C-alpha distance (Angstrom), angle and dihedral (degrees) to the residues before:
residue distance angle dihedral
M1 . . .
S2 3.82 . .
D3 3.86 120.4 .
G4 3.69 92.7 -153.2
T5 3.99 94.2 -100.5
P6 3.90 110.1 135.7
P7 3.91 110.4 -114.5
G8 3.90 88.4 -116.5
R9 3.63 93.6 51.5
H10 3.80 91.7 46.8
W11 3.84 94.2 53.5
L12 3.87 90.2 46.8
L13 3.91 90.0 53.7
V14 3.96 86.7 49.0
R15 3.77 92.3 52.4
R16 3.74 94.5 45.6
S17 3.82 89.5 49.1
L18 3.80 92.1 50.9
L19 3.80 91.4 47.7
V20 3.79 91.4 53.6
L21 3.85 89.1 47.3
L22 3.74 91.1 52.0
V23 3.88 93.0 48.4
V24 3.79 89.4 50.6
L25 3.76 91.4 50.4
L26 3.67 89.8 51.9
I27 3.74 99.6 41.8
G28 3.85 95.4 45.6
P29 3.86 97.9 63.4
I30 3.71 90.4 43.2
T31 3.69 93.7 49.3
Y32 3.83 90.0 49.4
V33 3.83 91.6 49.3
Y34 3.94 91.9 53.9
R35 3.79 95.1 44.2
S36 3.80 91.0 48.8
A37 3.77 91.5 49.1
F38 3.80 97.1 47.3
E39 3.82 96.3 38.6
A40 3.80 92.7 44.5
H41 3.79 119.0 118.4
R42 3.79 111.7 -69.8
G43 3.79 104.4 176.8
A44 3.88 92.2 -98.0
A45 3.78 90.4 175.5
I46 3.82 92.1 58.2
L47 3.77 91.9 44.6
T48 3.87 90.3 52.7
V49 3.87 102.1 34.4
L50 3.73 105.7 36.4
P51 3.91 97.5 60.5
R52 3.83 86.8 52.0
F53 3.66 90.3 48.3
L54 3.75 94.1 54.2
E55 3.89 91.7 58.6
G56 3.86 109.7 110.6
L57 3.83 96.2 5.1
P58 3.79 119.5 133.1
P59 3.86 114.1 -87.2
K60 3.74 94.4 -105.9
D61 3.79 94.0 51.0
T62 3.74 90.5 45.1
L63 3.84 91.5 53.9
I64 3.82 91.7 49.4
G65 3.90 89.9 49.7
Q66 3.75 91.5 48.4
A67 3.81 90.7 52.0
L68 3.82 89.0 52.5
L69 3.66 91.6 50.2
Q70 3.78 97.1 47.4
N71 3.77 93.5 46.7
F72 3.86 91.4 49.3
I73 3.83 89.6 49.0
E74 3.83 92.4 50.2
Y75 3.83 94.5 46.5
R76 3.81 92.3 49.0
H77 3.82 89.5 49.6
N78 3.87 91.3 48.9
T79 3.85 87.9 48.5
V80 3.75 93.6 55.5
V81 3.75 92.2 44.3
W82 3.83 98.1 51.2
S83 3.73 92.6 36.4
A84 3.77 91.0 57.3
T85 3.85 91.8 43.4
Y86 3.77 95.7 48.4
F87 3.84 97.6 45.8
S88 3.94 91.8 43.3
C89 3.73 88.6 55.8
L90 3.79 91.5 47.2
F91 3.74 95.6 49.1
L92 3.82 96.7 38.4
S93 3.77 88.9 51.7
A94 3.78 91.9 53.2
A95 3.73 91.3 44.5
F96 3.87 94.9 50.5
S97 3.88 88.5 48.9
A98 3.70 92.4 52.3
F99 3.73 93.5 47.1
A100 3.66 91.8 50.0
G101 3.91 89.8 57.9
L102 3.75 90.9 46.4
V103 3.78 94.0 50.6
L104 3.82 89.3 58.2
K105 3.76 96.7 41.2
L106 3.90 102.7 44.8
E107 3.56 106.6 79.1
F108 3.96 97.6 -171.4
F109 3.76 93.7 46.8
V110 3.88 96.8 71.1
K111 3.78 119.2 1.7
N112 3.67 101.2 -172.5
T113 3.86 105.7 91.6
E114 3.78 94.6 -157.7
L115 3.78 90.3 50.7
K116 3.76 93.2 47.4
K117 3.85 91.7 53.0
D118 3.91 92.1 46.9
M119 3.93 89.6 49.0
A120 3.72 94.2 47.2
A121 3.94 92.0 45.1
L122 3.83 88.7 49.4
L123 3.82 92.5 49.6
A124 3.78 92.9 47.9
V125 3.72 91.1 50.8
I126 3.80 92.7 51.3
A127 3.67 91.8 50.8
A128 3.77 91.3 50.1
L129 3.72 91.0 50.3
L130 3.77 94.1 50.9
I131 3.85 92.3 53.7
T132 3.94 90.4 46.3
L133 3.87 90.7 49.7
S134 3.80 89.9 47.8
S135 3.78 93.3 50.1
V136 3.82 96.8 38.7
G137 3.76 91.7 46.3
D138 3.83 89.0 45.1
F139 3.77 91.3 -139.9
Q140 3.75 94.9 163.9
N141 3.78 92.6 56.0
K142 3.85 94.0 47.1
W143 3.81 90.7 48.9
Q144 3.87 90.6 52.9
A145 3.82 95.6 42.7
N146 3.73 91.5 52.4
R147 3.82 92.4 45.3
L148 3.77 93.4 52.6
A149 3.69 90.6 44.4
A150 3.81 93.1 53.5
S151 3.83 92.0 47.3
Q152 3.83 90.5 49.5
M153 3.87 90.4 47.4
E154 3.87 90.5 48.6
N155 3.86 92.1 52.5
L156 3.92 88.8 47.0
A157 3.80 88.0 53.9
Y158 3.89 88.3 58.0
D159 3.72 90.3 50.2
F160 3.85 91.1 50.2
M161 3.77 91.6 53.5
V162 3.84 87.7 57.6
V163 3.71 96.6 36.4
D164 3.79 92.4 136.8
G165 3.67 90.8 64.2
G166 3.78 99.2 28.6
R167 3.72 135.1 27.2
T168 3.81 122.2 2.8
L169 3.90 118.1 -121.0
E170 3.85 87.4 -105.9
E171 3.82 91.1 57.3
I172 3.96 90.5 47.1
V173 3.78 90.0 54.8
L174 3.87 91.4 47.0
K175 3.83 88.9 48.2
I176 3.79 93.0 54.0
Q177 3.71 92.7 50.3
D178 3.74 89.2 48.9
I179 3.80 94.1 50.4
N180 3.92 89.2 48.1
R181 3.71 92.9 49.1
T182 3.87 95.0 45.7
R183 3.87 91.4 48.5
N184 3.81 91.1 50.7
Q185 3.77 93.3 48.7
D186 3.76 92.0 47.7
I187 3.81 91.9 52.3
V188 3.78 93.4 50.1
G189 3.96 91.2 41.0
A190 3.91 91.2 -118.4
N191 3.86 90.7 132.9
K192 3.78 87.9 58.9
S193 3.79 98.8 43.6
G194 3.84 97.2 36.3
K195 3.73 91.4 -140.6
V196 3.98 92.6 128.6
N197 3.68 118.6 68.6
T198 3.71 115.7 -140.6
P199 3.81 110.3 -130.5
T200 3.88 115.8 -116.6
R201 3.77 123.5 -113.3
S202 3.73 93.8 -106.6
A203 3.81 90.5 54.3
T204 3.83 91.8 46.7
K205 3.78 91.8 49.6
Q206 3.87 90.7 66.4
G207 3.87 85.5 71.8
S208 3.74 97.6 44.8
L209 3.76 133.2 98.9
P210 3.88 116.8 -73.6
């Protein structure tokens, strides 16, 4: 039974509804990715407690604590950026691939056959480029390397706050150097290829505090 809506108007409403649905399906995962990235654990305890702990410490101790804090903040920021970039490429690639199939299959969405083929081809190319960009840029590895480095720096900050009963200041500095070196080697893949030699403790000690 007809509701009085002209056929042309009916299909226009259907196409618009489908377009809105597709946009929601695209924006939903991307919004989730960004919210997850920016609301992820950031070591709030360290960001709050460590600056207060540094108050009244000797200058040398304060400098080491500030180096810990700044490295931790940098690594957490990098983690958020690379996580959002990596998962955005992943979800967008999947979305564009799915849309390419929908454009070809849904007859009432786009009626022009040539236009449908061109749109599907363009969406497929964009999806492939996003995957290629993510792979060539090694976004996943950069995200993971910074996430691990941030976690290690956070744990080291706790060691620093009990330095009298745990690590010495010299060991704290050596560990900072080790975390930085490991992070950089993970990012460039040196730890996998074995092309970069890790300095020994005796060599690293030359640059440590007296």
